Biopython code that builds the backbone (N, CA, C, O; Angstrom):
import numpy as np
from Bio.PDB.StructureBuilder import StructureBuilder

atoms = [
    (1, "MET", "N", (-122.517, -174.202, -32.693)),
    (1, "MET", "CA", (-121.317, -172.957, -33.352)),
    (1, "MET", "C", (-122.375, -171.897, -33.646)),
    (1, "MET", "O", (-123.579, -172.072, -33.830)),
    (2, "PRO", "N", (-121.825, -171.003, -33.650)),
    (2, "PRO", "CA", (-122.764, -169.680, -33.994)),
    (2, "PRO", "C", (-123.499, -170.030, -35.821)),
    (2, "PRO", "O", (-123.074, -170.657, -36.791)),
    (3, "ALA", "N", (-125.105, -169.013, -35.461)),
    (3, "ALA", "CA", (-125.328, -169.228, -37.188)),
    (3, "ALA", "C", (-125.269, -168.310, -37.996)),
    (3, "ALA", "O", (-125.594, -167.135, -37.828)),
    (4, "GLY", "N", (-124.633, -169.074, -39.382)),
    (4, "GLY", "CA", (-124.368, -168.318, -39.742)),
    (4, "GLY", "C", (-123.273, -167.787, -40.244)),
    (4, "GLY", "O", (-123.172, -167.094, -41.256)),
    (5, "ALA", "N", (-122.424, -168.142, -39.482)),
    (5, "ALA", "CA", (-120.405, -168.588, -39.641)),
    (5, "ALA", "C", (-120.320, -168.975, -40.593)),
    (5, "ALA", "O", (-121.216, -169.703, -41.020)),
    (6, "ASN", "N", (-119.237, -168.677, -41.345)),
    (6, "ASN", "CA", (-118.203, -168.635, -42.218)),
    (6, "ASN", "C", (-117.535, -170.178, -42.309)),
    (6, "ASN", "O", (-117.514, -170.457, -41.110)),
    (7, "GLN", "N", (-117.203, -170.873, -42.721)),
    (7, "GLN", "CA", (-115.862, -172.006, -42.639)),
    (7, "GLN", "C", (-114.929, -171.451, -41.465)),
    (7, "GLN", "O", (-114.863, -172.026, -40.378)),
    (8, "LYS", "N", (-114.275, -170.390, -41.741)),
    (8, "LYS", "CA", (-112.672, -170.004, -40.823)),
    (8, "LYS", "C", (-113.601, -169.725, -39.748)),
    (8, "LYS", "O", (-112.933, -169.875, -38.725)),
    (9, "ARG", "N", (-114.449, -169.492, -39.517)),
    (9, "ARG", "CA", (-114.990, -168.843, -37.884)),
    (9, "ARG", "C", (-115.118, -170.634, -37.364)),
    (9, "ARG", "O", (-114.577, -170.898, -36.290)),
    (10, "GLU", "N", (-115.696, -171.593, -37.992)),
    (10, "GLU", "CA", (-116.347, -172.758, -37.377)),
    (10, "GLU", "C", (-114.921, -173.197, -37.165)),
    (10, "GLU", "O", (-114.630, -173.664, -36.064)),
    (11, "GLY", "N", (-113.907, -173.086, -38.199)),
    (11, "GLY", "CA", (-112.584, -174.033, -37.348)),
    (11, "GLY", "C", (-112.283, -172.784, -36.691)),
    (11, "GLY", "O", (-111.280, -173.097, -36.050)),
    (12, "GLU", "N", (-112.441, -171.939, -36.515)),
    (12, "GLU", "CA", (-111.760, -171.798, -34.765)),
    (12, "GLU", "C", (-112.737, -171.674, -34.080)),
    (12, "GLU", "O", (-112.088, -171.097, -33.207)),
    (13, "PHE", "N", (-114.055, -171.695, -33.536)),
    (13, "PHE", "CA", (-114.790, -171.952, -33.084)),
    (13, "PHE", "C", (-114.094, -173.697, -32.324)),
    (13, "PHE", "O", (-113.503, -173.739, -31.245)),
    (14, "ARG", "N", (-114.383, -174.997, -33.247)),
    (14, "ARG", "CA", (-113.908, -175.948, -32.888)),
    (14, "ARG", "C", (-112.378, -175.776, -32.458)),
    (14, "ARG", "O", (-111.665, -176.774, -32.354)),
    (15, "LYS", "N", (-112.019, -174.836, -32.276)),
    (15, "LYS", "CA", (-110.162, -174.830, -32.334)),
    (15, "LYS", "C", (-110.202, -174.575, -30.120)),
    (15, "LYS", "O", (-109.585, -175.020, -29.152)),
    (16, "LEU", "N", (-111.286, -173.650, -30.381)),
    (16, "LEU", "CA", (-111.632, -172.819, -28.703)),
    (16, "LEU", "C", (-111.772, -173.468, -28.180)),
    (16, "LEU", "O", (-110.984, -173.695, -27.262)),
    (17, "GLU", "N", (-113.283, -174.509, -28.467)),
    (17, "GLU", "CA", (-114.285, -175.049, -27.743)),
    (17, "GLU", "C", (-112.725, -176.815, -27.424)),
    (17, "GLU", "O", (-112.423, -177.235, -26.307)),
    (18, "HIS", "N", (-112.389, -177.133, -28.198)),
    (18, "HIS", "CA", (-111.075, -177.986, -27.797)),
    (18, "HIS", "C", (-110.296, -178.088, -26.815)),
    (18, "HIS", "O", (-110.184, -178.924, -25.919)),
    (19, "ARG", "N", (-109.434, -176.570, -27.231)),
    (19, "ARG", "CA", (-108.591, -176.140, -26.506)),
    (19, "ARG", "C", (-109.450, -176.109, -24.844)),
    (19, "ARG", "O", (-109.005, -176.778, -23.912)),
    (20, "PHE", "N", (-110.423, -175.427, -24.733)),
    (20, "PHE", "CA", (-111.477, -175.375, -23.490)),
    (20, "PHE", "C", (-111.183, -176.645, -22.297)),
    (20, "PHE", "O", (-110.921, -176.752, -21.099)),
    (21, "ARG", "N", (-111.439, -177.568, -23.604)),
    (21, "ARG", "CA", (-112.061, -179.077, -22.844)),
    (21, "ARG", "C", (-110.226, -179.321, -22.320)),
    (21, "ARG", "O", (-109.914, -179.402, -21.132)),
    (22, "GLN", "N", (-109.232, -179.404, -23.433)),
    (22, "GLN", "CA", (-107.891, -179.731, -23.090)),
    (22, "GLN", "C", (-107.518, -179.237, -21.615)),
    (22, "GLN", "O", (-106.947, -179.861, -20.720)),
    (23, "GLU", "N", (-108.025, -177.894, -21.630)),
    (23, "GLU", "CA", (-107.311, -177.010, -20.453)),
    (23, "GLU", "C", (-108.094, -177.167, -19.052)),
    (23, "GLU", "O", (-107.713, -176.804, -17.939)),
    (24, "GLY", "N", (-109.712, -178.031, -19.542)),
    (24, "GLY", "CA", (-110.419, -178.255, -18.387)),
    (24, "GLY", "C", (-111.040, -176.513, -17.458)),
    (24, "GLY", "O", (-111.089, -176.217, -16.264)),
    (25, "ARG", "N", (-111.447, -175.659, -18.853)),
    (25, "ARG", "CA", (-111.299, -174.195, -18.704)),
    (25, "ARG", "C", (-113.091, -173.934, -19.193)),
    (25, "ARG", "O", (-113.414, -174.146, -20.362)),
    (26, "TYR", "N", (-113.982, -173.534, -18.311)),
    (26, "TYR", "CA", (-115.191, -173.435, -18.554)),
    (26, "TYR", "C", (-115.955, -174.660, -18.490)),
    (26, "TYR", "O", (-116.384, -175.162, -19.529)),
    (27, "LYS", "N", (-116.158, -175.176, -17.376)),
    (27, "LYS", "CA", (-116.427, -176.937, -17.264)),
    (27, "LYS", "C", (-118.507, -176.656, -17.728)),
    (27, "LYS", "O", (-119.328, -175.978, -17.110)),
    (28, "GLY", "N", (-118.696, -177.491, -18.988)),
    (28, "GLY", "CA", (-119.685, -177.361, -19.094)),
    (28, "GLY", "C", (-120.066, -176.056, -19.850)),
    (28, "GLY", "O", (-121.070, -176.014, -20.560)),
    (29, "ARG", "N", (-119.401, -175.204, -19.712)),
    (29, "ARG", "CA", (-119.984, -173.506, -20.854)),
    (29, "ARG", "C", (-118.769, -173.756, -22.211)),
    (29, "ARG", "O", (-118.721, -172.956, -23.146)),
    (30, "GLU", "N", (-117.767, -175.074, -22.121)),
    (30, "GLU", "CA", (-116.666, -174.821, -23.470)),
    (30, "GLU", "C", (-117.417, -174.079, -24.582)),
    (30, "GLU", "O", (-116.957, -173.058, -25.094)),
    (31, "ASP", "N", (-118.941, -174.790, -25.048)),
    (31, "ASP", "CA", (-119.341, -173.852, -26.384)),
    (31, "ASP", "C", (-119.337, -173.226, -26.295)),
    (31, "ASP", "O", (-118.783, -172.515, -27.133)),
    (32, "GLU", "N", (-120.110, -172.525, -24.866)),
    (32, "GLU", "CA", (-120.934, -171.142, -24.988)),
    (32, "GLU", "C", (-119.644, -170.398, -24.693)),
    (32, "GLU", "O", (-119.674, -169.506, -25.541)),
    (33, "VAL", "N", (-118.655, -170.256, -24.071)),
    (33, "VAL", "CA", (-117.780, -169.463, -24.074)),
    (33, "VAL", "C", (-116.730, -168.822, -26.245)),
    (33, "VAL", "O", (-116.433, -167.795, -26.855)),
    (34, "ALA", "N", (-116.637, -170.685, -26.451)),
    (34, "ALA", "CA", (-115.999, -170.214, -27.629)),
    (34, "ALA", "C", (-117.052, -169.615, -28.685)),
    (34, "ALA", "O", (-116.645, -168.887, -29.590)),
    (35, "ALA", "N", (-118.298, -169.909, -28.565)),
    (35, "ALA", "CA", (-119.560, -168.956, -29.580)),
    (35, "ALA", "C", (-119.217, -167.446, -29.173)),
    (35, "ALA", "O", (-118.948, -166.642, -30.066)),
    (36, "ARG", "N", (-119.226, -167.063, -27.854)),
    (36, "ARG", "CA", (-118.993, -165.855, -27.339)),
    (36, "ARG", "C", (-118.297, -164.994, -28.437)),
    (36, "ARG", "O", (-118.503, -163.999, -29.132)),
    (37, "ILE", "N", (-117.362, -165.942, -28.195)),
    (37, "ILE", "CA", (-115.359, -165.149, -28.829)),
    (37, "ILE", "C", (-116.067, -165.058, -30.525)),
    (37, "ILE", "O", (-116.502, -164.020, -31.025)),
    (38, "VAL", "N", (-116.034, -166.432, -31.206)),
    (38, "VAL", "CA", (-116.350, -166.187, -32.388)),
    (38, "VAL", "C", (-117.269, -164.933, -32.738)),
    (38, "VAL", "O", (-117.093, -164.058, -33.586)),
    (39, "ASN", "N", (-118.277, -165.111, -31.849)),
    (39, "ASN", "CA", (-119.487, -163.848, -32.640)),
    (39, "ASN", "C", (-119.125, -162.386, -31.786)),
    (39, "ASN", "O", (-119.833, -161.380, -31.792)),
    (40, "LYS", "N", (-118.043, -162.532, -31.178)),
    (40, "LYS", "CA", (-117.514, -160.780, -31.437)),
    (40, "LYS", "C", (-116.667, -160.827, -32.115)),
    (40, "LYS", "O", (-115.977, -159.810, -32.038)),
    (41, "GLN", "N", (-116.239, -161.713, -32.973)),
    (41, "GLN", "CA", (-114.304, -161.240, -34.215)),
    (41, "GLN", "C", (-115.729, -161.286, -35.102)),
    (41, "GLN", "O", (-115.607, -160.423, -35.972)),
    (42, "ARG", "N", (-116.918, -161.892, -35.216)),
    (42, "ARG", "CA", (-117.519, -162.012, -36.590)),
    (42, "ARG", "C", (-118.144, -160.507, -36.169)),
    (42, "ARG", "O", (-117.893, -159.691, -37.056)),
    (43, "SER", "N", (-118.798, -160.004, -35.187)),
    (43, "SER", "CA", (-118.981, -158.856, -35.365)),
    (43, "SER", "C", (-117.989, -157.449, -35.677)),
    (43, "SER", "O", (-118.257, -156.429, -36.312)),
    (44, "GLN", "N", (-116.859, -157.823, -35.016)),
    (44, "GLN", "CA", (-116.150, -156.870, -35.075)),
    (44, "GLN", "C", (-115.538, -156.723, -36.547)),
    (44, "GLN", "O", (-115.155, -155.603, -36.886)),
    (45, "TYR", "N", (-115.426, -157.791, -37.434)),
    (45, "TYR", "CA", (-115.011, -157.696, -38.462)),
    (45, "TYR", "C", (-116.231, -158.067, -39.948)),
    (45, "TYR", "O", (-116.049, -158.538, -41.071)),
    (46, "GLY", "N", (-117.462, -157.561, -39.200)),
    (46, "GLY", "CA", (-118.922, -157.633, -39.994)),
    (46, "GLY", "C", (-119.228, -158.438, -41.204)),
    (46, "GLY", "O", (-119.123, -158.245, -42.416)),
    (47, "GLU", "N", (-119.568, -159.230, -40.588)),
    (47, "GLU", "CA", (-119.368, -160.818, -40.689)),
    (47, "GLU", "C", (-121.100, -160.894, -40.205)),
    (47, "GLU", "O", (-121.895, -161.486, -40.934)),
    (48, "THR", "N", (-121.450, -160.381, -39.203)),
    (48, "THR", "CA", (-122.740, -160.600, -38.682)),
    (48, "THR", "C", (-124.218, -159.867, -39.738)),
    (48, "THR", "O", (-124.154, -158.848, -40.426)),
    (49, "LYS", "N", (-125.113, -160.532, -39.602)),
    (49, "LYS", "CA", (-126.018, -160.374, -40.472)),
    (49, "LYS", "C", (-126.738, -158.392, -40.048)),
    (49, "LYS", "O", (-127.312, -157.699, -40.888)),
    (50, "VAL", "N", (-126.476, -158.000, -38.729)),
    (50, "VAL", "CA", (-126.783, -156.621, -38.137)),
    (50, "VAL", "C", (-125.353, -155.863, -39.014)),
    (50, "VAL", "O", (-125.522, -154.735, -39.476)),
    (51, "GLU", "N", (-124.416, -156.341, -39.136)),
    (51, "GLU", "CA", (-123.234, -155.406, -39.001)),
    (51, "GLU", "C", (-123.097, -155.323, -41.190)),
    (51, "GLU", "O", (-122.527, -154.441, -41.833)),
    (52, "LYS", "N", (-123.863, -156.601, -41.772)),
    (52, "LYS", "CA", (-123.620, -156.566, -43.169)),
    (52, "LYS", "C", (-124.655, -155.408, -43.593)),
    (52, "LYS", "O", (-124.253, -154.631, -44.458)),
    (53, "ALA", "N", (-126.013, -155.205, -43.045)),
    (53, "ALA", "CA", (-126.493, -154.670, -43.140)),
    (53, "ALA", "C", (-126.402, -152.864, -42.837)),
    (53, "ALA", "O", (-126.938, -151.866, -43.317)),
    (54, "ARG", "N", (-125.591, -153.101, -41.969)),
    (54, "ARG", "CA", (-125.203, -151.471, -41.318)),
    (54, "ARG", "C", (-124.159, -151.065, -42.973)),
    (54, "ARG", "O", (-124.255, -150.062, -43.679)),
    (55, "ASP", "N", (-123.420, -152.033, -43.110)),
    (55, "ASP", "CA", (-123.067, -151.709, -44.743)),
    (55, "ASP", "C", (-123.527, -151.647, -45.902)),
    (55, "ASP", "O", (-122.849, -151.236, -46.843)),
    (56, "ARG", "N", (-125.055, -152.145, -46.047)),
    (56, "ARG", "CA", (-125.523, -152.526, -47.209)),
    (56, "ARG", "C", (-126.277, -150.394, -47.456)),
    (56, "ARG", "O", (-126.405, -149.806, -48.530)),
    (57, "GLN", "N", (-126.613, -149.798, -45.936)),
    (57, "GLN", "CA", (-127.130, -149.177, -45.546)),
    (57, "GLN", "C", (-126.435, -147.721, -46.227)),
    (57, "GLN", "O", (-126.953, -146.709, -46.699)),
    (58, "GLY", "N", (-125.148, -148.110, -46.046)),
    (58, "GLY", "CA", (-123.891, -146.995, -45.732)),
    (58, "GLY", "C", (-123.591, -145.894, -44.759)),
    (58, "GLY", "O", (-123.313, -144.696, -44.802)),
    (59, "ARG", "N", (-123.863, -147.327, -43.392)),
    (59, "ARG", "CA", (-123.383, -146.773, -42.596)),
    (59, "ARG", "C", (-122.851, -147.277, -41.797)),
    (59, "ARG", "O", (-123.113, -146.912, -40.650)),
    (60, "SER", "N", (-121.662, -148.556, -42.041)),
    (60, "SER", "CA", (-120.289, -149.051, -41.625)),
    (60, "SER", "C", (-120.273, -147.987, -41.176)),
    (60, "SER", "O", (-120.922, -146.988, -41.484)),
    (61, "PRO", "N", (-119.485, -148.158, -40.380)),
    (61, "PRO", "CA", (-118.598, -146.610, -39.637)),
    (61, "PRO", "C", (-117.321, -146.603, -40.255)),
    (61, "PRO", "O", (-116.778, -145.510, -40.090)),
    (62, "ASP", "N", (-116.347, -147.745, -41.177)),
    (62, "ASP", "CA", (-115.365, -147.414, -41.959)),
    (62, "ASP", "C", (-115.744, -147.116, -43.253)),
    (62, "ASP", "O", (-114.735, -146.900, -43.924)),
    (63, "ARG", "N", (-116.952, -146.992, -44.012)),
    (63, "ARG", "CA", (-116.669, -146.831, -45.322)),
    (63, "ARG", "C", (-116.494, -145.683, -45.670)),
    (63, "ARG", "O", (-116.663, -144.792, -44.837)),
    (64, "GLY", "N", (-116.259, -145.493, -46.473)),
    (64, "GLY", "CA", (-115.832, -144.808, -47.750)),
    (64, "GLY", "C", (-113.812, -144.257, -47.561)),
    (64, "GLY", "O", (-113.174, -143.487, -48.280)),
    (65, "LEU", "N", (-113.460, -144.855, -46.622)),
    (65, "LEU", "CA", (-112.152, -144.762, -45.450)),
    (65, "LEU", "C", (-110.997, -144.993, -47.016)),
    (65, "LEU", "O", (-111.439, -145.803, -47.832)),
    (66, "PRO", "N", (-110.314, -144.656, -47.196)),
    (66, "PRO", "CA", (-109.081, -145.544, -48.400)),
    (66, "PRO", "C", (-108.532, -146.834, -47.877)),
    (66, "PRO", "O", (-108.124, -147.641, -48.712)),
    (67, "MET", "N", (-108.459, -147.176, -46.442)),
    (67, "MET", "CA", (-108.486, -148.153, -46.189)),
    (67, "MET", "C", (-109.520, -149.997, -46.234)),
    (67, "MET", "O", (-110.456, -150.032, -45.435)),
    (68, "LYS", "N", (-109.393, -150.765, -46.740)),
    (68, "LYS", "CA", (-110.364, -151.359, -46.978)),
    (68, "LYS", "C", (-110.422, -152.082, -45.639)),
    (68, "LYS", "O", (-109.430, -152.727, -45.300)),
    (69, "ASP", "N", (-111.281, -152.045, -45.000)),
    (69, "ASP", "CA", (-112.062, -152.654, -43.195)),
    (69, "ASP", "C", (-110.704, -152.235, -42.320)),
    (69, "ASP", "O", (-109.773, -152.949, -41.947)),
    (70, "TYR", "N", (-110.973, -150.607, -42.106)),
    (70, "TYR", "CA", (-110.202, -149.847, -41.209)),
    (70, "TYR", "C", (-109.998, -150.305, -39.829)),
    (70, "TYR", "O", (-108.901, -150.527, -39.317)),
    (71, "GLN", "N", (-111.079, -150.420, -39.304)),
    (71, "GLN", "CA", (-111.111, -150.655, -37.946)),
    (71, "GLN", "C", (-110.774, -151.948, -37.393)),
    (71, "GLN", "O", (-110.661, -152.252, -36.206)),
    (72, "THR", "N", (-110.620, -152.720, -38.506)),
    (72, "THR", "CA", (-109.926, -153.928, -37.983)),
    (72, "THR", "C", (-108.078, -153.820, -38.370)),
    (72, "THR", "O", (-107.155, -154.539, -37.986)),
    (73, "LEU", "N", (-108.081, -153.353, -38.719)),
    (73, "LEU", "CA", (-106.110, -152.819, -39.020)),
    (73, "LEU", "C", (-105.576, -152.947, -36.996)),
    (73, "LEU", "O", (-106.128, -152.757, -35.912)),
    (74, "THR", "N", (-104.587, -153.258, -37.368)),
    (74, "THR", "CA", (-103.093, -153.105, -36.098)),
    (74, "THR", "C", (-102.887, -151.753, -36.942)),
    (74, "THR", "O", (-103.002, -151.350, -38.100)),
    (75, "ILE", "N", (-102.437, -151.202, -35.410)),
    (75, "ILE", "CA", (-101.823, -150.174, -36.063)),
    (75, "ILE", "C", (-99.978, -150.188, -36.886)),
    (75, "ILE", "O", (-99.291, -149.272, -37.339)),
    (76, "PRO", "N", (-99.741, -151.678, -36.754)),
    (76, "PRO", "CA", (-98.569, -152.008, -37.759)),
    (76, "PRO", "C", (-99.213, -151.900, -39.386)),
    (76, "PRO", "O", (-98.606, -151.341, -40.299)),
    (77, "GLN", "N", (-100.593, -152.568, -39.534)),
    (77, "GLN", "CA", (-101.247, -152.931, -40.396)),
    (77, "GLN", "C", (-101.104, -151.804, -41.360)),
    (77, "GLN", "O", (-100.507, -151.673, -42.429)),
    (78, "ILE", "N", (-101.935, -150.953, -40.544)),
    (78, "ILE", "CA", (-101.854, -149.131, -40.884)),
    (78, "ILE", "C", (-100.818, -148.360, -41.010)),
    (78, "ILE", "O", (-100.946, -147.469, -41.849)),
    (79, "ARG", "N", (-99.738, -148.418, -40.396)),
    (79, "ARG", "CA", (-98.590, -147.763, -40.853)),
    (79, "ARG", "C", (-97.686, -148.831, -41.890)),
    (79, "ARG", "O", (-96.530, -148.407, -41.860)),
    (80, "ASP", "N", (-97.748, -149.807, -42.615)),
    (80, "ASP", "CA", (-97.216, -150.173, -43.536)),
    (80, "ASP", "C", (-98.015, -150.319, -44.961)),
    (80, "ASP", "O", (-97.611, -150.990, -45.911)),
    (81, "ARG", "N", (-99.389, -149.459, -44.916)),
    (81, "ARG", "CA", (-100.791, -149.097, -45.864)),
    (81, "ARG", "C", (-100.272, -147.357, -45.817)),
    (81, "ARG", "O", (-101.052, -146.832, -46.612)),
    (82, "LEU", "N", (-99.481, -146.412, -45.352)),
    (82, "LEU", "CA", (-99.773, -145.386, -45.407)),
    (82, "LEU", "C", (-98.967, -145.041, -46.269)),
    (82, "LEU", "O", (-99.370, -144.054, -46.885)),
    (83, "ASP", "N", (-97.531, -145.593, -46.752)),
    (83, "ASP", "CA", (-97.186, -144.511, -48.325)),
    (83, "ASP", "C", (-97.627, -144.654, -49.647)),
    (83, "ASP", "O", (-97.167, -144.139, -50.666)),
    (84, "ALA", "N", (-98.655, -145.478, -49.494)),
    (84, "ALA", "CA", (-99.156, -145.522, -50.346)),
    (84, "ALA", "C", (-100.468, -144.968, -50.517)),
    (84, "ALA", "O", (-101.124, -145.366, -51.480)),
    (85, "LEU", "N", (-101.010, -144.024, -49.659)),
    (85, "LEU", "CA", (-101.296, -143.179, -49.409)),
    (85, "LEU", "C", (-101.678, -141.397, -49.624)),
    (85, "LEU", "O", (-100.974, -140.818, -48.797)),
    (86, "SER", "N", (-102.205, -140.746, -50.121)),
    (86, "SER", "CA", (-102.448, -139.146, -50.086)),
    (86, "SER", "C", (-102.324, -138.189, -48.980)),
    (86, "SER", "O", (-102.633, -138.508, -47.832)),
    (87, "SER", "N", (-101.933, -137.162, -49.253)),
    (87, "SER", "CA", (-101.839, -136.084, -47.535)),
    (87, "SER", "C", (-103.745, -136.252, -47.406)),
    (87, "SER", "O", (-104.309, -136.426, -46.326)),
    (88, "ARG", "N", (-104.372, -136.166, -48.555)),
    (88, "ARG", "CA", (-106.239, -136.141, -48.136)),
    (88, "ARG", "C", (-106.383, -137.349, -48.280)),
    (88, "ARG", "O", (-107.488, -137.399, -48.821)),
    (89, "GLU", "N", (-105.924, -138.686, -48.139)),
    (89, "GLU", "CA", (-106.256, -139.619, -47.351)),
    (89, "GLU", "C", (-105.997, -140.114, -46.445)),
    (89, "GLU", "O", (-106.829, -140.734, -45.783)),
    (90, "ILE", "N", (-104.399, -139.967, -46.026)),
    (90, "ILE", "CA", (-104.099, -139.765, -44.842)),
    (90, "ILE", "C", (-105.012, -139.004, -43.713)),
    (90, "ILE", "O", (-105.506, -139.500, -42.701)),
    (91, "GLN", "N", (-105.097, -137.540, -44.222)),
    (91, "GLN", "CA", (-105.720, -136.483, -43.604)),
    (91, "GLN", "C", (-107.461, -137.583, -42.522)),
    (91, "GLN", "O", (-107.790, -137.800, -41.356)),
    (92, "LYS", "N", (-108.099, -137.968, -44.219)),
    (92, "LYS", "CA", (-109.186, -138.546, -43.885)),
    (92, "LYS", "C", (-108.936, -139.798, -42.548)),
    (92, "LYS", "O", (-109.556, -139.666, -41.493)),
    (93, "ILE", "N", (-108.117, -140.799, -42.727)),
    (93, "ILE", "CA", (-107.896, -141.866, -41.729)),
    (93, "ILE", "C", (-108.029, -140.959, -40.049)),
    (93, "ILE", "O", (-108.710, -141.197, -39.051)),
    (94, "ARG", "N", (-106.806, -139.637, -40.445)),
    (94, "ARG", "CA", (-107.069, -139.026, -38.764)),
    (94, "ARG", "C", (-108.128, -139.049, -38.617)),
    (94, "ARG", "O", (-108.610, -140.059, -38.106)),
    (95, "SER", "N", (-108.917, -138.032, -38.967)),
    (95, "SER", "CA", (-110.077, -137.390, -39.092)),
    (95, "SER", "C", (-111.152, -138.987, -37.960)),
    (95, "SER", "O", (-111.807, -139.092, -36.923)),
    (96, "TYR", "N", (-110.783, -139.646, -38.833)),
    (96, "TYR", "CA", (-111.615, -140.668, -38.406)),
    (96, "TYR", "C", (-111.357, -141.789, -36.891)),
    (96, "TYR", "O", (-112.074, -142.296, -36.028)),
    (97, "GLU", "N", (-109.460, -141.750, -37.350)),
    (97, "GLU", "CA", (-109.530, -142.245, -35.851)),
    (97, "GLU", "C", (-109.726, -141.473, -34.552)),
    (97, "GLU", "O", (-109.970, -141.889, -33.420)),
    (98, "SER", "N", (-109.544, -140.164, -35.047)),
    (98, "SER", "CA", (-109.682, -139.239, -33.785)),
    (98, "SER", "C", (-111.357, -139.611, -33.271)),
    (98, "SER", "O", (-111.663, -139.975, -32.135)),
    (99, "GLU", "N", (-111.984, -139.480, -34.032)),
    (99, "GLU", "CA", (-113.191, -139.665, -33.397)),
    (99, "GLU", "C", (-113.284, -140.873, -32.978)),
    (99, "GLU", "O", (-113.937, -140.832, -31.935)),
    (100, "HIS", "N", (-112.865, -142.363, -33.323)),
    (100, "HIS", "CA", (-113.595, -143.496, -33.088)),
    (100, "HIS", "C", (-112.120, -144.011, -32.097)),
    (100, "HIS", "O", (-112.120, -143.433, -31.010)),
    (101, "LYS", "N", (-111.071, -144.842, -32.267)),
    (101, "LYS", "CA", (-110.280, -145.449, -31.324)),
    (101, "LYS", "C", (-109.353, -143.930, -30.484)),
    (101, "LYS", "O", (-109.229, -143.920, -29.259)),
    (102, "ASN", "N", (-108.749, -142.682, -31.424)),
    (102, "ASN", "CA", (-107.812, -141.845, -31.046)),
    (102, "ASN", "C", (-106.984, -142.982, -30.246)),
    (102, "ASN", "O", (-107.340, -143.283, -29.106)),
    (103, "ARG", "N", (-105.682, -143.720, -30.966)),
    (103, "ARG", "CA", (-104.387, -144.037, -30.430)),
    (103, "ARG", "C", (-103.626, -143.383, -30.852)),
    (103, "ARG", "O", (-103.257, -142.918, -31.930)),
    (104, "LYS", "N", (-103.302, -143.381, -29.395)),
    (104, "LYS", "CA", (-102.244, -141.797, -29.036)),
    (104, "LYS", "C", (-101.261, -142.706, -30.281)),
    (104, "LYS", "O", (-101.514, -142.186, -31.368)),
    (105, "GLY", "N", (-100.409, -143.685, -30.427)),
    (105, "GLY", "CA", (-99.510, -143.691, -31.035)),
    (105, "GLY", "C", (-99.687, -143.524, -32.165)),
    (105, "GLY", "O", (-98.830, -142.765, -32.618)),
    (106, "LEU", "N", (-100.818, -144.060, -33.333)),
    (106, "LEU", "CA", (-101.753, -143.853, -34.422)),
    (106, "LEU", "C", (-101.631, -142.268, -34.824)),
    (106, "LEU", "O", (-100.922, -141.653, -35.620)),
    (107, "MET", "N", (-102.393, -141.993, -34.136)),
    (107, "MET", "CA", (-102.261, -140.189, -34.036)),
    (107, "MET", "C", (-101.083, -139.571, -34.507)),
    (107, "MET", "O", (-100.836, -139.114, -35.623)),
    (108, "ALA", "N", (-100.367, -139.629, -33.446)),
    (108, "ALA", "CA", (-98.907, -139.193, -33.723)),
    (108, "ALA", "C", (-97.991, -139.660, -34.738)),
    (108, "ALA", "O", (-97.516, -138.724, -35.382)),
    (109, "LEU", "N", (-97.627, -140.695, -35.056)),
    (109, "LEU", "CA", (-97.205, -141.819, -36.405)),
    (109, "LEU", "C", (-98.573, -140.456, -37.803)),
    (109, "LEU", "O", (-97.951, -139.865, -38.685)),
    (110, "LEU", "N", (-99.654, -140.293, -37.764)),
    (110, "LEU", "CA", (-100.590, -139.685, -39.039)),
    (110, "LEU", "C", (-99.615, -137.861, -39.084)),
    (110, "LEU", "O", (-99.035, -137.051, -39.807)),
    (111, "ASN", "N", (-100.045, -138.153, -37.761)),
    (111, "ASN", "CA", (-99.396, -136.568, -37.777)),
    (111, "ASN", "C", (-98.302, -136.049, -38.401)),
    (111, "ASN", "O", (-98.224, -134.968, -38.985)),
    (112, "LYS", "N", (-96.992, -137.342, -38.161)),
    (112, "LYS", "CA", (-95.710, -136.972, -38.955)),
    (112, "LYS", "C", (-95.488, -137.170, -40.475)),
    (112, "LYS", "O", (-94.550, -136.889, -41.221)),
    (113, "TYR", "N", (-96.567, -137.694, -40.641)),
    (113, "TYR", "CA", (-96.525, -137.939, -41.798)),
    (113, "TYR", "C", (-97.575, -136.654, -43.023)),
    (113, "TYR", "O", (-97.579, -136.381, -44.224)),
    (114, "LEU", "N", (-98.401, -136.166, -41.642)),
    (114, "LEU", "CA", (-99.115, -134.765, -42.728)),
    (114, "LEU", "C", (-98.307, -133.632, -42.649)),
    (114, "LEU", "O", (-98.309, -132.619, -43.349)),
    (115, "HIS", "N", (-97.593, -133.958, -41.661)),
    (115, "HIS", "CA", (-96.602, -132.725, -41.380)),
    (115, "HIS", "C", (-95.154, -132.627, -42.107)),
    (115, "HIS", "O", (-94.398, -131.656, -42.076)),
    (116, "GLY", "N", (-94.938, -133.942, -42.807)),
    (116, "GLY", "CA", (-93.861, -133.640, -44.159)),
    (116, "GLY", "C", (-92.869, -134.902, -43.481)),
    (116, "GLY", "O", (-92.201, -135.665, -44.179)),
    (117, "HIS", "N", (-92.940, -134.956, -41.634)),
    (117, "HIS", "CA", (-91.808, -135.607, -41.216)),
    (117, "HIS", "C", (-91.251, -136.931, -42.131)),
    (117, "HIS", "O", (-90.054, -137.113, -42.355)),
    (118, "LEU", "N", (-92.465, -137.922, -42.674)),
    (118, "LEU", "CA", (-91.854, -138.756, -42.542)),
    (118, "LEU", "C", (-92.195, -139.253, -44.105)),
    (118, "LEU", "O", (-93.312, -138.822, -44.393)),
    (119, "PRO", "N", (-91.597, -140.034, -45.241)),
    (119, "PRO", "CA", (-91.677, -139.932, -46.247)),
    (119, "PRO", "C", (-93.024, -140.159, -46.371)),
    (119, "PRO", "O", (-93.633, -140.645, -45.418)),
    (120, "HIS", "N", (-93.849, -139.755, -47.877)),
    (120, "HIS", "CA", (-95.214, -141.206, -48.073)),
    (120, "HIS", "C", (-95.713, -140.492, -50.019)),
    (120, "HIS", "O", (-96.582, -141.060, -50.681)),
]
sb = StructureBuilder()
sb.init_structure("model")
sb.init_model(0)
sb.init_chain("A")
sb.init_seg("    ")
for serial, (resi, resn, name, xyz) in enumerate(atoms, 1):
    if name == "N":
        sb.init_residue(resn, " ", resi, " ")
    sb.init_atom(name, np.array(xyz, "f"), 0.0, 1.0, " ", f" {name:<3s}", serial, name[0])
structure = sb.get_structure()
C-alpha cells in the first residue's frame, strides 16, 4: 500500500490488487501496478506530500479558481457548476483552462457563456 494514503485510496488499492490477481494480470507485480495507479490518483487529487506542500505555498496550479479542485473535474462537472459563476469568474476559469489542459469542448462552452449565448 502506498505510504500516506487515506482509507479511500487504501480501499481502491486493495480492489485493484484483488482484481489483477483474479484476472491473472501483471503476474507477481499486482501490488506494484495497483500502487502506481493509486499514487497517480493521489498526485492528481493533491493528496501527496509534494502536492500538499505546493498548495500550502500557494503554488497549486488551480489555487484561487472559483471552483474547488478544478483540475480534477470533468467537463460535465464543470458545465454543471458554470451557472453559479459570474462572467469574471468564468473568464478566470477560461484563462486557466487555455494555459493548462486547453480542452476544445470546454473552451467552446466557456466562450458561449462569456459571449451571452447561454444564460448564467
